[in-house]
BASEMI-7601 format. One record per residue (C-alpha): residue number from 0; residue in one letter; x, y, z. Coordinates in steps of 0.02 Angstrom, whole numbers, plus 50000, padded with zeros to 5 digits. Example, Ala and Ser with C-alpha at 12.3 -4.5 7.8 and 13.67 -1.06 7.14 Angstrom:
% residues 2
{0 A {50615 49775 50390}}
{1 S {50684 49947 50357}}
% end
This chain:
% residues 410
{0 X {54792 57997 53471}}
{1 X {54812 58149 53586}}
{2 X {54818 58174 53773}}
{3 X {54725 58065 53900}}
{4 X {54577 58138 53997}}
{5 X {54482 58076 54152}}
{6 X {54325 58124 54249}}
{7 X {54397 58177 54417}}
{8 X {54254 58294 54462}}
{9 X {54126 58156 54489}}
{10 X {54225 58082 54634}}
{11 X {54279 57915 54557}}
{12 X {54395 57854 54423}}
{13 X {54332 57782 54260}}
{14 X {54429 57712 54112}}
{15 X {54526 57852 54026}}
{16 X {54481 57892 53845}}
{17 X {54583 57972 53704}}
{18 X {54548 58161 53689}}
{19 X {54476 58157 53511}}
{20 X {54349 58019 53553}}
{21 X {54301 58107 53713}}
{22 X {54272 58272 53618}}
{23 X {54160 58183 53493}}
{24 X {54057 58101 53630}}
{25 X {54036 58265 53725}}
{26 X {53979 58357 53567}}
{27 X {53851 58225 53523}}
{28 X {53784 58218 53700}}
{29 X {53763 58406 53708}}
{30 X {53663 58406 53549}}
{31 X {53550 58257 53586}}
{32 X {53534 58246 53776}}
{33 X {53501 58366 53915}}
{34 X {53610 58390 54066}}
{35 X {53510 58272 54179}}
{36 X {53518 58129 54055}}
{37 X {53707 58153 54042}}
{38 X {53724 58136 54233}}
{39 X {53620 57977 54228}}
{40 X {53735 57900 54097}}
{41 X {53890 57946 54198}}
{42 X {53812 57870 54355}}
{43 X {53775 57709 54262}}
{44 X {53956 57702 54204}}
{45 X {54015 57727 54383}}
{46 X {53900 57588 54446}}
{47 X {53968 57468 54314}}
{48 X {54147 57510 54364}}
{49 X {54109 57481 54548}}
{50 X {54028 57314 54503}}
{51 X {54184 57265 54405}}
{52 X {54294 57311 54553}}
{53 X {54191 57200 54668}}
{54 X {54199 57055 54546}}
{55 X {54387 57076 54532}}
{56 X {54403 57074 54722}}
{57 X {54297 56915 54727}}
{58 X {54406 56833 54594}}
{59 X {54564 56880 54690}}
{60 X {54491 56807 54851}}
{61 X {54448 56644 54762}}
{62 X {54625 56637 54690}}
{63 X {54697 56664 54864}}
{64 X {54588 56522 54930}}
{65 X {54653 56405 54794}}
{66 X {54832 56454 54840}}
{67 X {54796 56409 55022}}
{68 X {54724 56240 54967}}
{69 X {54884 56207 54868}}
{70 X {54987 56251 55021}}
{71 X {54899 56118 55127}}
{72 X {54915 55969 55010}}
{73 X {54917 55785 55059}}
{74 X {54962 55635 54948}}
{75 X {54775 55599 54931}}
{76 X {54751 55768 54843}}
{77 X {54849 55711 54690}}
{78 X {54722 55694 54548}}
{79 X {54700 55536 54446}}
{80 X {54755 55540 54263}}
{81 X {54673 55399 54168}}
{82 X {54744 55332 54005}}
{83 X {54622 55241 53890}}
{84 X {54702 55078 53838}}
{85 X {54542 55003 53768}}
{86 X {54356 55036 53784}}
{87 X {54222 54914 53835}}
{88 X {54044 54913 53903}}
{89 X {53984 54836 54066}}
{90 X {53831 54727 54088}}
{91 X {53707 54795 54215}}
{92 X {53655 54617 54262}}
{93 X {53821 54589 54351}}
{94 X {53879 54682 54505}}
{95 X {53815 54850 54566}}
{96 X {53877 55029 54572}}
{97 X {53939 55071 54749}}
{98 X {53813 55213 54775}}
{99 X {53667 55098 54728}}
{100 X {53703 54962 54856}}
{101 X {53565 54923 54981}}
{102 X {53589 54961 55165}}
{103 X {53627 54780 55213}}
{104 X {53769 54776 55087}}
{105 X {53836 54941 55155}}
{106 X {53837 54869 55331}}
{107 X {53952 54731 55264}}
{108 X {54057 54837 55145}}
{109 X {54045 55014 55212}}
{110 X {54144 55146 55307}}
{111 X {54092 55281 55431}}
{112 X {54176 55452 55450}}
{113 X {54160 55453 55640}}
{114 X {54196 55602 55754}}
{115 X {54293 55539 55905}}
{116 X {54255 55632 56066}}
{117 X {54384 55676 56200}}
{118 X {54400 55548 56340}}
{119 X {54377 55370 56275}}
{120 X {54509 55274 56179}}
{121 X {54490 55235 55994}}
{122 X {54460 55052 56040}}
{123 X {54316 55100 56156}}
{124 X {54234 55210 56022}}
{125 X {54242 55067 55897}}
{126 X {54169 54948 56027}}
{127 X {54021 55065 56054}}
{128 X {53993 55081 55866}}
{129 X {53994 54891 55854}}
{130 X {53857 54879 55985}}
{131 X {53753 55016 55904}}
{132 X {53756 54935 55730}}
{133 X {53741 54758 55799}}
{134 X {53882 54690 55692}}
{135 X {54031 54583 55741}}
{136 X {54174 54669 55654}}
{137 X {54223 54854 55648}}
{138 X {54399 54924 55631}}
{139 X {54469 55101 55636}}
{140 X {54597 55186 55524}}
{141 X {54727 55256 55643}}
{142 X {54731 55264 55833}}
{143 X {54696 55429 55920}}
{144 X {54752 55464 56099}}
{145 X {54608 55474 56226}}
{146 X {54610 55665 56239}}
{147 X {54628 55691 56050}}
{148 X {54469 55722 55950}}
{149 X {54424 55719 55766}}
{150 X {54409 55603 55618}}
{151 X {54414 55416 55650}}
{152 X {54369 55315 55494}}
{153 X {54280 55154 55546}}
{154 X {54265 55013 55420}}
{155 X {54118 54892 55437}}
{156 X {54118 54704 55413}}
{157 X {54233 54640 55276}}
{158 X {54283 54819 55231}}
{159 X {54406 54815 55378}}
{160 X {54530 54729 55262}}
{161 X {54536 54887 55155}}
{162 X {54594 55000 55299}}
{163 X {54777 54974 55253}}
{164 X {54746 55089 55102}}
{165 X {54734 55239 55220}}
{166 X {54918 55219 55267}}
{167 X {54964 55305 55103}}
{168 X {54833 55443 55113}}
{169 X {54912 55564 55237}}
{170 X {54834 55645 55391}}
{171 X {54804 55823 55448}}
{172 X {54798 55892 55625}}
{173 X {54760 56060 55705}}
{174 X {54829 56084 55880}}
{175 X {54884 56202 56016}}
{176 X {55064 56198 56077}}
{177 X {55119 56280 56240}}
{178 X {55292 56360 56244}}
{179 X {55378 56358 56413}}
{180 X {55451 56530 56374}}
{181 X {55381 56655 56247}}
{182 X {55465 56663 56076}}
{183 X {55452 56779 55927}}
{184 X {55337 56730 55783}}
{185 X {55476 56731 55651}}
{186 X {55584 56614 55755}}
{187 X {55439 56493 55781}}
{188 X {55397 56493 55594}}
{189 X {55580 56458 55550}}
{190 X {55584 56307 55665}}
{191 X {55419 56243 55593}}
{192 X {55496 56252 55418}}
{193 X {55644 56149 55479}}
{194 X {55523 56013 55534}}
{195 X {55450 55987 55359}}
{196 X {55499 55849 55240}}
{197 X {55570 55684 55304}}
{198 X {55619 55689 55488}}
{199 X {55685 55566 55618}}
{200 X {55564 55532 55760}}
{201 X {55574 55425 55915}}
{202 X {55401 55372 55978}}
{203 X {55359 55440 56152}}
{204 X {55374 55332 56308}}
{205 X {55184 55311 56318}}
{206 X {55145 55239 56147}}
{207 X {55073 55082 56067}}
{208 X {55229 55045 55962}}
{209 X {55408 54993 55994}}
{210 X {55521 55140 56040}}
{211 X {55634 55135 55889}}
{212 X {55701 55281 55787}}
{213 X {55606 55294 55624}}
{214 X {55582 55411 55477}}
{215 X {55416 55501 55450}}
{216 X {55370 55634 55321}}
{217 X {55292 55801 55367}}
{218 X {55204 55869 55212}}
{219 X {55171 56041 55286}}
{220 X {55184 56127 55455}}
{221 X {55106 56299 55472}}
{222 X {55091 56420 55619}}
{223 X {54914 56491 55615}}
{224 X {54918 56605 55767}}
{225 X {55027 56647 55917}}
{226 X {54954 56715 56080}}
{227 X {55089 56736 56213}}
{228 X {55146 56558 56252}}
{229 X {55009 56472 56151}}
{230 X {55041 56424 55969}}
{231 X {54898 56368 55855}}
{232 X {54967 56260 55713}}
{233 X {54917 56146 55570}}
{234 X {55017 55993 55518}}
{235 X {54998 55872 55373}}
{236 X {55097 55713 55400}}
{237 X {55124 55531 55359}}
{238 X {55030 55396 55455}}
{239 X {55119 55348 55616}}
{240 X {55182 55523 55659}}
{241 X {55166 55572 55842}}
{242 X {55115 55755 55851}}
{243 X {55148 55769 56040}}
{244 X {55326 55712 56006}}
{245 X {55338 55836 55863}}
{246 X {55287 55977 55983}}
{247 X {55420 55920 56107}}
{248 X {55554 55918 55971}}
{249 X {55504 56092 55910}}
{250 X {55519 56155 56090}}
{251 X {55694 56081 56101}}
{252 X {55743 56165 55937}}
{253 X {55678 56332 56003}}
{254 X {55782 56306 56163}}
{255 X {55628 56352 56264}}
{256 X {55538 56187 56285}}
{257 X {55359 56149 56231}}
{258 X {55220 56024 56249}}
{259 X {55054 55991 56164}}
{260 X {54896 56056 56248}}
{261 X {54758 56007 56126}}
{262 X {54746 55913 55962}}
{263 X {54612 55876 55833}}
{264 X {54627 55769 55677}}
{265 X {54542 55862 55533}}
{266 X {54583 55747 55386}}
{267 X {54625 55567 55344}}
{268 X {54649 55563 55156}}
{269 X {54480 55607 55079}}
{270 X {54390 55591 55246}}
{271 X {54358 55771 55298}}
{272 X {54245 55867 55416}}
{273 X {54093 55874 55301}}
{274 X {53911 55817 55312}}
{275 X {53964 55634 55323}}
{276 X {54065 55671 55481}}
{277 X {53952 55611 55624}}
{278 X {53962 55571 55809}}
{279 X {53900 55417 55901}}
{280 X {53733 55501 55945}}
{281 X {53693 55529 55761}}
{282 X {53741 55349 55721}}
{283 X {53628 55282 55860}}
{284 X {53480 55388 55803}}
{285 X {53500 55341 55619}}
{286 X {53511 55155 55657}}
{287 X {53361 55162 55775}}
{288 X {53255 55246 55640}}
{289 X {53309 55111 55516}}
{290 X {53266 54967 55633}}
{291 X {53105 55036 55705}}
{292 X {53030 55126 55554}}
{293 X {53119 55041 55409}}
{294 X {53183 55209 55344}}
{295 X {53366 55196 55291}}
{296 X {53381 55377 55228}}
{297 X {53484 55442 55375}}
{298 X {53591 55286 55390}}
{299 X {53636 55295 55204}}
{300 X {53695 55474 55232}}
{301 X {53815 55411 55366}}
{302 X {53883 55250 55289}}
{303 X {53990 55270 55132}}
{304 X {54045 55129 55015}}
{305 X {54216 55054 55054}}
{306 X {54280 55123 54886}}
{307 X {54301 55291 54974}}
{308 X {54453 55220 55066}}
{309 X {54545 55189 54901}}
{310 X {54492 55348 54810}}
{311 X {54669 55419 54820}}
{312 X {54763 55266 54756}}
{313 X {54812 55236 54573}}
{314 X {54690 55119 54487}}
{315 X {54670 55001 54341}}
{316 X {54493 54975 54274}}
{317 X {54465 54801 54205}}
{318 X {54339 54718 54089}}
{319 X {54192 54616 54153}}
{320 X {54274 54460 54080}}
{321 X {54429 54482 54191}}
{322 X {54339 54510 54358}}
{323 X {54301 54329 54402}}
{324 X {54478 54273 54363}}
{325 X {54548 54408 54479}}
{326 X {54426 54354 54615}}
{327 X {54501 54178 54603}}
{328 X {54677 54249 54630}}
{329 X {54738 54265 54451}}
{330 X {54859 54404 54402}}
{331 X {54799 54544 54288}}
{332 X {54840 54520 54103}}
{333 X {54855 54657 53973}}
{334 X {54700 54594 53880}}
{335 X {54588 54629 54031}}
{336 X {54642 54810 54053}}
{337 X {54533 54957 53999}}
{338 X {54592 55115 54090}}
{339 X {54761 55146 54173}}
{340 X {54811 55283 54295}}
{341 X {54962 55380 54228}}
{342 X {55038 55388 54404}}
{343 X {55075 55202 54406}}
{344 X {55258 55152 54419}}
{345 X {55346 54985 54431}}
{346 X {55318 54893 54599}}
{347 X {55185 55018 54652}}
{348 X {55029 54962 54746}}
{349 X {54877 54982 54634}}
{350 X {54690 54953 54648}}
{351 X {54586 54841 54533}}
{352 X {54417 54920 54491}}
{353 X {54271 54862 54384}}
{354 X {54195 54974 54252}}
{355 X {54054 55007 54377}}
{356 X {54188 55077 54497}}
{357 X {54177 54930 54616}}
{358 X {54330 54881 54716}}
{359 X {54400 54711 54669}}
{360 X {54567 54707 54761}}
{361 X {54748 54763 54774}}
{362 X {54891 54721 54659}}
{363 X {55073 54765 54626}}
{364 X {55117 54842 54458}}
{365 X {55249 54748 54359}}
{366 X {55278 54896 54241}}
{367 X {55240 55082 54230}}
{368 X {55083 55158 54154}}
{369 X {55154 55186 53979}}
{370 X {55218 55008 53966}}
{371 X {55048 54943 54022}}
{372 X {54967 55053 53890}}
{373 X {55081 54986 53752}}
{374 X {55081 54804 53809}}
{375 X {54986 54690 53690}}
{376 X {55005 54534 53798}}
{377 X {55076 54471 53962}}
{378 X {55048 54506 54148}}
{379 X {55042 54690 54197}}
{380 X {55005 54672 54384}}
{381 X {55024 54539 54519}}
{382 X {54874 54512 54632}}
{383 X {54901 54535 54820}}
{384 X {54731 54546 54905}}
{385 X {54552 54521 54844}}
{386 X {54397 54596 54927}}
{387 X {54258 54555 54803}}
{388 X {54167 54390 54831}}
{389 X {54173 54257 54698}}
{390 X {54021 54230 54588}}
{391 X {53966 54412 54576}}
{392 X {54032 54415 54397}}
{393 X {54019 54257 54289}}
{394 X {54167 54171 54205}}
{395 X {54237 54252 54049}}
{396 X {54174 54116 53931}}
{397 X {53996 54136 53997}}
{398 X {54001 54325 53968}}
{399 X {54063 54301 53789}}
{400 X {53928 54168 53761}}
{401 X {53792 54288 53821}}
{402 X {53859 54427 53708}}
{403 X {53852 54311 53557}}
{404 X {53673 54263 53597}}
{405 X {53624 54447 53611}}
{406 X {53704 54484 53442}}
{407 X {53607 54339 53362}}
{408 X {53442 54407 53432}}
{409 X {53480 54579 53362}}
% end
């Protein structure tokens, strides 16, 4: 094809062209266009190339951001993979989609992504929220020390029974550790890598649990910045991990000593620092507007359905005909199953959901996902705990009777 040429005189690089094609283009341009028009065309080409460079930089930055997201991954970030065992429709007369519940139902079956301030204990914060909302029962998903700030999921009413689901979600913290003697960045990063995976941890002397050696998993531990003796870090860990004890152990491994200065919890499963993350002042204002003016807009922005607490767990979606039986304590049979999460293994805790994505209860899988998919009969999961009230969905024979009557009318 000949030698390769490039426009170096115009001050920027453009895609190189084969010599014979370039000669043809030059000849045609000289005949048809004047010199000014030629410069305009070249400028347009340069502008397009610059635009492409910017778009490539933007793509590379987005890719880098995705890589960072993959680096900080909790168990709750694992996506659901639904297998269609059978298909069925749901009757709109029974139940209600979680997002369409009225505010009184949310106050009984809701959860708040509360921002805990520094100073009060988690129990005190929950007590204040109870007084603000004028309800008897509120529980929190994981105790924070008085000086620690951040996310404190608070379940309302009967939704407090669902809080145990957050034990499997994983938690994320950002904190500041103070080294008693300065250390090099590489040495600190090496020690942080050692403290990833499953570790042994003895709870500190001042703690709410029995001081007994136990195993906890650290999903990731990253040094974000080092400024003299201060180390800014991010940790993703299993529920029940003491970060102040982790800082002490890292200091011992560095042979310099260390202690925790500040700590903030930034994630509890799918509870993150987003628009739903509110403080007690916002909660008080939203509830006052609802009571005094009858406007529930702001309160609905704050209270989420209790299904958010189980969003990370593997699920089985069941037919309308099977819901009432499950609410009365029956085990889940193969005939009542519609969709199965591919992550399900034998003896794993699972979640029963309706086709409207309502939470029914917890169960224990008696076989893995593929066996459930292939099973034509028999029990696929044993029921442990039920949250849905009885009578919301009718008995299976009544649903079948109604379907037959509808078919006759048609």
